[in-house]
Backbone and ligand atoms as CSV (ligand in chain L), in Angstrom:
chain,resi,resn,atom,element,x,y,z
A,1,MET,N,N,0.834,-1.222,0.000
A,1,MET,CA,C,0.000,0.000,0.000
A,1,MET,C,C,0.863,1.265,0.000
A,2,ASP,N,N,2.063,1.160,0.640
A,2,ASP,CA,C,2.881,2.371,0.698
A,2,ASP,C,C,3.325,2.811,-0.699
A,3,VAL,N,N,3.458,1.829,-1.615
A,3,VAL,CA,C,3.861,2.204,-2.972
A,3,VAL,C,C,2.745,3.026,-3.643
A,4,VAL,N,N,1.502,2.748,-3.288
A,4,VAL,CA,C,0.369,3.536,-3.828
A,4,VAL,C,C,0.483,4.971,-3.324
A,5,ARG,N,N,0.757,5.109,-2.005
A,5,ARG,CA,C,0.917,6.451,-1.424
A,5,ARG,C,C,2.056,7.190,-2.127
A,6,GLN,N,N,3.189,6.461,-2.333
A,6,GLN,CA,C,4.341,7.111,-2.969
A,6,GLN,C,C,4.010,7.536,-4.405
A,7,LEU,N,N,3.291,6.671,-5.136
A,7,LEU,CA,C,2.921,7.024,-6.515
A,7,LEU,C,C,1.979,8.235,-6.526
A,8,LEU,N,N,1.085,8.299,-5.537
A,8,LEU,CA,C,0.177,9.453,-5.439
A,8,LEU,C,C,0.956,10.729,-5.132
A,9,VAL,N,N,2.010,10.618,-4.278
A,9,VAL,CA,C,2.838,11.804,-4.002
A,9,VAL,C,C,3.527,12.248,-5.294
A,10,VAL,N,N,4.004,11.272,-6.097
A,10,VAL,CA,C,4.629,11.618,-7.392
A,10,VAL,C,C,3.637,12.394,-8.257
A,11,LEU,N,N,2.400,11.882,-8.362
A,11,LEU,CA,C,1.378,12.569,-9.174
A,11,LEU,C,C,1.034,13.934,-8.581
A,12,HIS,N,N,1.049,14.009,-7.238
A,12,HIS,CA,C,0.778,15.281,-6.540
A,12,HIS,C,C,1.829,16.314,-6.974
A,13,ILE,N,N,3.087,15.879,-7.044
A,13,ILE,CA,C,4.174,16.789,-7.447
A,13,ILE,C,C,4.048,17.141,-8.943
A,14,VAL,N,N,3.643,16.160,-9.763
A,14,VAL,CA,C,3.410,16.449,-11.191
A,14,VAL,C,C,2.329,17.537,-11.310
A,15,GLY,N,N,1.308,17.421,-10.474
A,15,GLY,CA,C,0.223,18.421,-10.471
A,15,GLY,C,C,0.730,19.808,-10.110
A,16,ILE,N,N,1.604,19.891,-9.093
A,16,ILE,CA,C,2.182,21.204,-8.725
A,16,ILE,C,C,2.964,21.755,-9.911
A,17,GLY,N,N,3.730,20.845,-10.571
A,17,GLY,CA,C,4.537,21.278,-11.726
A,17,GLY,C,C,3.665,21.896,-12.802
A,18,ALA,N,N,2.558,21.232,-13.111
A,18,ALA,CA,C,1.665,21.731,-14.166
A,18,ALA,C,C,1.041,23.070,-13.759
A,19,LEU,N,N,0.533,23.121,-12.525
A,19,LEU,CA,C,-0.152,24.335,-12.043
A,19,LEU,C,C,0.808,25.527,-11.983
A,20,LEU,N,N,1.945,25.328,-11.320
A,20,LEU,CA,C,2.900,26.430,-11.167
A,20,LEU,C,C,3.554,26.761,-12.516
A,21,GLY,N,N,3.895,25.709,-13.277
A,21,GLY,CA,C,4.518,25.929,-14.590
A,21,GLY,C,C,3.573,26.690,-15.516
A,22,GLY,N,N,2.286,26.316,-15.483
A,22,GLY,CA,C,1.293,27.011,-16.310
A,22,GLY,C,C,1.237,28.484,-15.970
A,23,PHE,N,N,1.407,28.795,-14.688
A,23,PHE,CA,C,1.415,30.205,-14.262
A,23,PHE,C,C,2.710,30.887,-14.715
A,24,LEU,N,N,3.856,30.272,-14.397
A,24,LEU,CA,C,5.149,30.935,-14.657
A,24,LEU,C,C,5.371,31.195,-16.148
A,25,THR,N,N,4.939,30.259,-17.006
A,25,THR,CA,C,5.190,30.433,-18.436
A,25,THR,C,C,4.329,31.559,-19.037
A,26,GLN,N,N,3.273,31.949,-18.341
A,26,GLN,CA,C,2.405,33.036,-18.831
A,26,GLN,C,C,2.759,34.383,-18.210
A,27,MET,N,N,3.650,34.346,-17.205
A,27,MET,CA,C,3.839,35.529,-16.363
A,27,MET,C,C,4.297,36.772,-17.126
A,28,LYS,N,N,5.118,36.548,-18.171
A,28,LYS,CA,C,5.643,37.737,-18.845
A,28,LYS,C,C,4.526,38.544,-19.532
A,29,GLY,N,N,3.406,37.898,-19.811
A,29,GLY,CA,C,2.267,38.604,-20.405
A,29,GLY,C,C,1.556,39.529,-19.431
A,30,MET,N,N,1.938,39.459,-18.152
A,30,MET,CA,C,1.230,40.291,-17.160
A,30,MET,C,C,1.458,41.785,-17.400
A,31,LYS,N,N,2.613,42.131,-18.008
A,31,LYS,CA,C,2.893,43.547,-18.280
A,31,LYS,C,C,1.877,44.124,-19.251
A,32,THR,N,N,1.504,43.312,-20.255
A,32,THR,CA,C,0.597,43.793,-21.304
A,32,THR,C,C,-0.848,43.351,-21.050
A,33,GLY,N,N,-1.064,42.564,-20.020
A,33,GLY,CA,C,-2.407,42.055,-19.737
A,33,GLY,C,C,-2.780,40.885,-20.636
A,34,ASP,N,N,-1.778,40.350,-21.337
A,34,ASP,CA,C,-2.028,39.278,-22.298
A,34,ASP,C,C,-1.780,37.911,-21.650
A,35,VAL,N,N,-2.656,37.553,-20.723
A,35,VAL,CA,C,-2.479,36.261,-20.039
A,35,VAL,C,C,-3.730,35.410,-20.197
A,36,ARG,N,N,-3.502,34.106,-20.254
A,36,ARG,CA,C,-4.595,33.147,-20.401
A,36,ARG,C,C,-4.470,32.040,-19.356
A,37,ILE,N,N,-5.578,31.410,-19.044
A,37,ILE,CA,C,-5.541,30.226,-18.181
A,37,ILE,C,C,-5.377,29.024,-19.108
A,38,THR,N,N,-4.188,28.452,-19.123
A,38,THR,CA,C,-3.929,27.325,-20.021
A,38,THR,C,C,-4.435,26.021,-19.375
A,39,PRO,N,N,-4.583,24.959,-20.200
A,39,PRO,CA,C,-5.024,23.676,-19.635
A,39,PRO,C,C,-4.076,23.167,-18.546
A,40,ALA,N,N,-2.782,23.542,-18.617
A,40,ALA,CA,C,-1.846,23.103,-17.568
A,40,ALA,C,C,-2.328,23.566,-16.194
A,41,VAL,N,N,-2.901,24.763,-16.141
A,41,VAL,CA,C,-3.350,25.318,-14.861
A,41,VAL,C,C,-4.601,24.577,-14.363
A,42,THR,N,N,-5.611,24.447,-15.225
A,42,THR,CA,C,-6.850,23.779,-14.782
A,42,THR,C,C,-6.596,22.298,-14.495
A,43,HIS,N,N,-5.831,21.636,-15.383
A,43,HIS,CA,C,-5.576,20.209,-15.173
A,43,HIS,C,C,-4.668,19.983,-13.958
A,44,GLY,N,N,-3.687,20.890,-13.791
A,44,GLY,CA,C,-2.796,20.784,-12.630
A,44,GLY,C,C,-3.582,20.933,-11.342
A,45,ALA,N,N,-4.494,21.923,-11.289
A,45,ALA,CA,C,-5.282,22.153,-10.082
A,45,ALA,C,C,-6.189,20.946,-9.796
A,46,LEU,N,N,-6.789,20.401,-10.860
A,46,LEU,CA,C,-7.648,19.218,-10.667
A,46,LEU,C,C,-6.834,18.021,-10.179
A,47,THR,N,N,-5.626,17.883,-10.738
A,47,THR,CA,C,-4.741,16.781,-10.305
A,47,THR,C,C,-4.418,16.914,-8.819
A,48,MET,N,N,-4.155,18.159,-8.375
A,48,MET,CA,C,-3.877,18.376,-6.946
A,48,MET,C,C,-5.069,17.954,-6.094
A,49,PHE,N,N,-6.257,18.304,-6.571
A,49,PHE,CA,C,-7.477,18.014,-5.817
A,49,PHE,C,C,-7.666,16.495,-5.669
A,50,VAL,N,N,-7.596,15.796,-6.816
A,50,VAL,CA,C,-7.863,14.349,-6.817
A,50,VAL,C,C,-6.770,13.596,-6.051
A,51,THR,N,N,-5.489,13.910,-6.335
A,51,THR,CA,C,-4.408,13.180,-5.657
A,51,THR,C,C,-4.376,13.533,-4.167
A,52,GLY,N,N,-4.706,14.785,-3.836
A,52,GLY,CA,C,-4.727,15.189,-2.420
A,52,GLY,C,C,-5.762,14.384,-1.639
A,53,LEU,N,N,-6.978,14.284,-2.209
A,53,LEU,CA,C,-8.036,13.509,-1.529
A,53,LEU,C,C,-7.637,12.036,-1.427
A,54,ALA,N,N,-7.059,11.506,-2.527
A,54,ALA,CA,C,-6.651,10.095,-2.522
A,54,ALA,C,C,-5.547,9.859,-1.489
A,55,LEU,N,N,-4.641,10.837,-1.338
A,55,LEU,CA,C,-3.565,10.696,-0.346
A,55,LEU,C,C,-4.127,10.629,1.070
A,56,VAL,N,N,-5.130,11.470,1.330
A,56,VAL,CA,C,-5.756,11.434,2.659
A,56,VAL,C,C,-6.372,10.045,2.888
A,57,ALA,N,N,-7.100,9.555,1.867
A,57,ALA,CA,C,-7.765,8.249,2.007
A,57,ALA,C,C,-6.748,7.139,2.230
A,58,VAL,N,N,-5.661,7.154,1.455
A,58,VAL,CA,C,-4.659,6.091,1.555
A,58,VAL,C,C,-3.952,6.158,2.908
A,59,ARG,N,N,-3.628,7.394,3.353
A,59,ARG,CA,C,-2.947,7.522,4.656
A,59,ARG,C,C,-3.837,7.024,5.798
A,60,LYS,N,N,-5.159,7.272,5.674
A,60,LYS,CA,C,-6.075,6.857,6.748
A,60,LYS,C,C,-6.454,5.383,6.652
A,61,SER,N,N,-6.151,4.749,5.510
A,61,SER,CA,C,-6.578,3.360,5.317
A,61,SER,C,C,-5.982,2.465,6.397
A,62,SER,N,N,-6.671,1.370,6.670
A,62,SER,CA,C,-6.214,0.491,7.746
A,62,SER,C,C,-4.849,-0.120,7.418
A,63,ALA,N,N,-4.531,-0.244,6.116
A,63,ALA,CA,C,-3.241,-0.836,5.742
A,63,ALA,C,C,-2.075,0.051,6.177
A,64,LEU,N,N,-2.245,1.385,6.115
A,64,LEU,CA,C,-1.141,2.289,6.489
A,64,LEU,C,C,-1.375,2.926,7.857
A,65,ASP,N,N,-2.595,3.418,8.069
A,65,ASP,CA,C,-2.955,4.069,9.336
A,65,ASP,C,C,-1.953,5.161,9.729
A,66,LEU,N,N,-1.682,6.071,8.778
A,66,LEU,CA,C,-0.743,7.177,9.034
A,66,LEU,C,C,-1.524,8.413,9.495
A,67,PRO,N,N,-0.890,9.292,10.279
A,67,PRO,CA,C,-1.619,10.479,10.742
A,67,PRO,C,C,-1.914,11.469,9.610
A,68,VAL,N,N,-3.020,12.199,9.751
A,68,VAL,CA,C,-3.373,13.261,8.797
A,68,VAL,C,C,-3.637,14.524,9.616
A,69,ASP,N,N,-2.951,15.597,9.244
A,69,ASP,CA,C,-3.144,16.877,9.939
A,69,ASP,C,C,-4.357,17.574,9.305
A,70,ASN,N,N,-5.512,17.430,9.966
A,70,ASN,CA,C,-6.758,17.919,9.358
A,70,ASN,C,C,-6.747,19.429,9.126
A,71,ALA,N,N,-6.139,20.195,10.059
A,71,ALA,CA,C,-6.111,21.655,9.916
A,71,ALA,C,C,-5.276,22.050,8.689
A,72,LYS,N,N,-4.112,21.397,8.550
A,72,LYS,CA,C,-3.227,21.702,7.408
A,72,LYS,C,C,-3.889,21.312,6.085
A,73,ILE,N,N,-4.462,20.100,6.058
A,73,ILE,CA,C,-5.092,19.619,4.819
A,73,ILE,C,C,-6.317,20.481,4.495
A,74,GLY,N,N,-7.082,20.847,5.531
A,74,GLY,CA,C,-8.261,21.689,5.318
A,74,GLY,C,C,-7.878,23.040,4.740
A,75,THR,N,N,-6.755,23.601,5.248
A,75,THR,CA,C,-6.297,24.897,4.741
A,75,THR,C,C,-5.860,24.773,3.284
A,76,LYS,N,N,-5.058,23.720,2.990
A,76,LYS,CA,C,-4.614,23.515,1.597
A,76,LYS,C,C,-5.813,23.326,0.675
A,77,MET,N,N,-6.803,22.571,1.163
A,77,MET,CA,C,-8.004,22.302,0.373
A,77,MET,C,C,-8.762,23.607,0.096
A,78,ALA,N,N,-8.916,24.454,1.128
A,78,ALA,CA,C,-9.655,25.717,0.964
A,78,ALA,C,C,-8.950,26.614,-0.058
A,79,VAL,N,N,-7.612,26.703,0.057
A,79,VAL,CA,C,-6.847,27.540,-0.883
A,79,VAL,C,C,-6.991,26.979,-2.302
A,80,LEU,N,N,-6.897,25.646,-2.416
A,80,LEU,CA,C,-6.992,25.030,-3.743
A,80,LEU,C,C,-8.378,25.237,-4.361
A,81,VAL,N,N,-9.427,25.202,-3.548
A,81,VAL,CA,C,-10.790,25.405,-4.084
A,81,VAL,C,C,-10.897,26.808,-4.692
A,82,VAL,N,N,-10.278,27.809,-4.024
A,82,VAL,CA,C,-10.299,29.170,-4.583
A,82,VAL,C,C,-9.549,29.180,-5.931
A,83,ILE,N,N,-8.377,28.518,-5.968
A,83,ILE,CA,C,-7.597,28.440,-7.221
A,83,ILE,C,C,-8.451,27.800,-8.317
A,84,LEU,N,N,-9.097,26.682,-7.978
A,84,LEU,CA,C,-9.918,25.954,-8.963
A,84,LEU,C,C,-11.058,26.822,-9.489
A,85,LEU,N,N,-11.733,27.534,-8.576
A,85,LEU,CA,C,-12.867,28.367,-8.998
A,85,LEU,C,C,-12.403,29.501,-9.905
A,86,LEU,N,N,-11.279,30.156,-9.519
A,86,LEU,CA,C,-10.747,31.253,-10.344
A,86,LEU,C,C,-10.337,30.737,-11.725
A,87,ALA,N,N,-9.656,29.590,-11.734
A,87,ALA,CA,C,-9.160,29.033,-13.007
A,87,ALA,C,C,-10.331,28.604,-13.887
A,88,TRP,N,N,-11.299,27.937,-13.279
A,88,TRP,CA,C,-12.450,27.417,-14.040
A,88,TRP,C,C,-13.274,28.555,-14.631
A,89,ALA,N,N,-13.499,29.603,-13.812
A,89,ALA,CA,C,-14.347,30.711,-14.262
A,89,ALA,C,C,-13.691,31.500,-15.398
A,90,ASN,N,N,-12.349,31.418,-15.491
A,90,ASN,CA,C,-11.650,32.260,-16.476
A,90,ASN,C,C,-11.002,31.481,-17.612
A,91,ARG,N,N,-11.184,30.154,-17.610
A,91,ARG,CA,C,-10.557,29.361,-18.676
A,91,ARG,C,C,-11.245,29.687,-20.008
A,92,GLY,N,N,-10.448,29.639,-21.075
A,92,GLY,CA,C,-11.033,29.907,-22.391
A,92,GLY,C,C,-11.101,31.384,-22.740
A,93,LYS,N,N,-10.880,32.273,-21.759
A,93,LYS,CA,C,-10.897,33.714,-22.068
A,93,LYS,C,C,-9.586,34.097,-22.757
A,94,ASP,N,N,-9.672,35.019,-23.736
A,94,ASP,CA,C,-8.467,35.448,-24.448
A,94,ASP,C,C,-7.556,36.261,-23.547
A,95,LYS,N,N,-8.161,37.121,-22.717
A,95,LYS,CA,C,-7.376,37.940,-21.795
A,95,LYS,C,C,-8.005,37.834,-20.423
A,96,VAL,N,N,-7.214,37.390,-19.478
A,96,VAL,CA,C,-7.716,37.243,-18.110
A,96,VAL,C,C,-7.226,38.443,-17.299
A,97,ASP,N,N,-8.079,38.965,-16.418
A,97,ASP,CA,C,-7.685,40.044,-15.503
A,97,ASP,C,C,-6.380,39.648,-14.808
A,98,THR,N,N,-5.363,40.516,-14.925
A,98,THR,CA,C,-4.044,40.149,-14.370
A,98,THR,C,C,-4.098,39.963,-12.848
A,99,ARG,N,N,-5.068,40.616,-12.174
A,99,ARG,CA,C,-5.174,40.431,-10.716
A,99,ARG,C,C,-5.645,39.007,-10.403
A,100,VAL,N,N,-6.569,38.508,-11.217
A,100,VAL,CA,C,-7.042,37.128,-11.031
A,100,VAL,C,C,-5.895,36.162,-11.314
A,101,PHE,N,N,-5.189,36.432,-12.417
A,101,PHE,CA,C,-4.069,35.569,-12.802
A,101,PHE,C,C,-2.990,35.577,-11.708
A,102,GLY,N,N,-2.657,36.769,-11.219
A,102,GLY,CA,C,-1.653,36.891,-10.152
A,102,GLY,C,C,-2.087,36.165,-8.892
A,103,ALA,N,N,-3.391,36.243,-8.586
A,103,ALA,CA,C,-3.905,35.570,-7.381
A,103,ALA,C,C,-3.725,34.059,-7.495
A,104,ILE,N,N,-3.939,33.517,-8.689
A,104,ILE,CA,C,-3.764,32.062,-8.879
A,104,ILE,C,C,-2.312,31.678,-8.579
A,105,GLY,N,N,-1.362,32.474,-9.087
A,105,GLY,CA,C,0.058,32.186,-8.839
A,105,GLY,C,C,0.416,32.313,-7.362
A,106,LEU,N,N,-0.038,33.389,-6.735
A,106,LEU,CA,C,0.295,33.607,-5.319
A,106,LEU,C,C,-0.309,32.523,-4.435
A,107,LEU,N,N,-1.563,32.160,-4.719
A,107,LEU,CA,C,-2.217,31.120,-3.900
A,107,LEU,C,C,-1.534,29.766,-4.087
A,108,THR,N,N,-1.055,29.502,-5.313
A,108,THR,CA,C,-0.332,28.240,-5.550
A,108,THR,C,C,0.950,28.215,-4.729
A,109,ILE,N,N,1.694,29.328,-4.744
A,109,ILE,CA,C,2.946,29.397,-3.976
A,109,ILE,C,C,2.633,29.334,-2.474
A,110,ALA,N,N,1.519,29.972,-2.073
A,110,ALA,CA,C,1.121,29.894,-0.651
A,110,ALA,C,C,0.873,28.446,-0.249
A,111,ASN,N,N,0.218,27.685,-1.130
A,111,ASN,CA,C,-0.066,26.282,-0.795
A,111,ASN,C,C,1.215,25.449,-0.720
A,112,ILE,N,N,2.187,25.765,-1.562
A,112,ILE,CA,C,3.468,25.047,-1.485
A,112,ILE,C,C,4.132,25.370,-0.138
A,113,ALA,N,N,4.085,26.659,0.256
A,113,ALA,CA,C,4.677,27.058,1.540
A,113,ALA,C,C,3.962,26.366,2.704
A,114,ILE,N,N,2.619,26.304,2.635
A,114,ILE,CA,C,1.854,25.624,3.697
A,114,ILE,C,C,2.268,24.153,3.766
A,115,ALA,N,N,2.356,23.509,2.579
A,115,ALA,CA,C,2.699,22.075,2.535
A,115,ALA,C,C,4.057,21.814,3.169
A,116,VAL,N,N,5.010,22.715,2.903
A,116,VAL,CA,C,6.387,22.460,3.344
A,116,VAL,C,C,6.636,22.995,4.759
A,117,MET,N,N,6.062,24.172,5.099
A,117,MET,CA,C,6.448,24.841,6.354
A,117,MET,C,C,5.537,24.536,7.539
A,118,TRP,N,N,4.298,24.103,7.258
A,118,TRP,CA,C,3.357,23.795,8.358
A,118,TRP,C,C,3.707,22.416,8.890
A,119,THR,N,N,4.343,22.384,10.072
A,119,THR,CA,C,4.755,21.070,10.587
A,119,THR,C,C,4.054,20.742,11.905
L,1,HEM,C1,C,-2.093,23.725,-4.819
L,1,HEM,C2,C,-2.413,22.839,-3.899
L,1,HEM,C3,C,-1.428,21.923,-3.191
L,1,HEM,C4,C,-0.056,21.973,-3.140
L,1,HEM,C5,C,0.885,23.001,-3.778
L,1,HEM,C6,C,0.378,20.835,-2.353
L,1,HEM,C7,C,1.701,20.523,-2.088
L,1,HEM,C8,C,2.141,19.408,-1.418
L,1,HEM,C9,C,3.525,19.059,-1.188
L,1,HEM,C10,C,4.736,19.893,-1.644
L,1,HEM,C11,C,3.537,17.898,-0.495
L,1,HEM,C12,C,4.778,17.134,-0.007
L,1,HEM,C13,C,5.217,17.660,1.343
L,1,HEM,C14,C,4.370,17.115,2.478
L,1,HEM,O1,O,4.346,15.878,2.696
L,1,HEM,O2,O,3.737,17.912,3.186
L,1,HEM,C15,C,2.163,17.507,-0.256
L,1,HEM,C16,C,1.771,16.404,0.432
L,1,HEM,C17,C,0.458,16.069,0.735
L,1,HEM,N1,N,-0.674,16.733,0.269
L,1,HEM,FE1,FE,-0.699,18.390,-0.859
L,1,HEM,N2,N,-0.717,20.118,-1.946
L,1,HEM,C18,C,-1.843,20.744,-2.431
L,1,HEM,C19,C,-3.151,20.376,-2.245
L,1,HEM,C20,C,-3.558,19.308,-1.471
L,1,HEM,C21,C,-4.927,18.980,-1.163
L,1,HEM,C22,C,-6.143,19.766,-1.668
L,1,HEM,C23,C,-4.904,17.893,-0.353
L,1,HEM,C24,C,-6.032,17.125,0.273
L,1,HEM,C25,C,-7.298,17.232,-0.005
L,1,HEM,C26,C,-3.516,17.521,-0.157
L,1,HEM,C27,C,-3.085,16.457,0.602
L,1,HEM,C28,C,-1.774,16.102,0.803
L,1,HEM,C29,C,-1.345,14.982,1.639
L,1,HEM,C30,C,-2.256,14.022,2.409
L,1,HEM,C31,C,0.059,14.968,1.593
L,1,HEM,C32,C,0.999,13.975,2.322
L,1,HEM,C33,C,1.510,12.951,1.350
L,1,HEM,C34,C,2.332,11.895,2.043
L,1,HEM,O3,O,3.534,12.107,2.255
L,1,HEM,O4,O,1.750,10.836,2.352
L,1,HEM,N3,N,-2.732,18.407,-0.857
L,1,HEM,N4,N,1.329,18.447,-0.837
């Protein structure tokens, strides 16, 4: 079962790569307001959501019975839901409000900081 958890962590990291990479590769357009929500951002955010929930389930399963920090996971989940809603509402638009786009990037980095620094 631990190999399942490890594979889910790998996918979780792939999801961060897609979400953050999708933001960083568009960032230079922020000067001109020429930014879009690419599929990397929406798919990355969805991957985080699905793998995050699966990680909680696998950690709590009787086979592993590992602890889950509900406050930390709840906070990451709340931040991710905001990212998902912003990304979903603005996908497909030719020009996205740079404040919305910037918020997606900042919230993603905030979630990485929460994941790593909240111990
Ligand atoms: C943008 C959103 C997210 C980011 C950037 C993120 C980032 C990370 C990172 C860097 C780790 C590895 C470090 C650690 O073990 O703490 C991790 C682990 C984990 N994340 Fe997330 N996460 C996000 C969303 C979520 C969500 C929404 C959930 C749950 C619903 C979740 C559940 C977990 C769990 C359970 C682990 C522990 C994995 C393990 O070692 O067994 N994450 N996350």
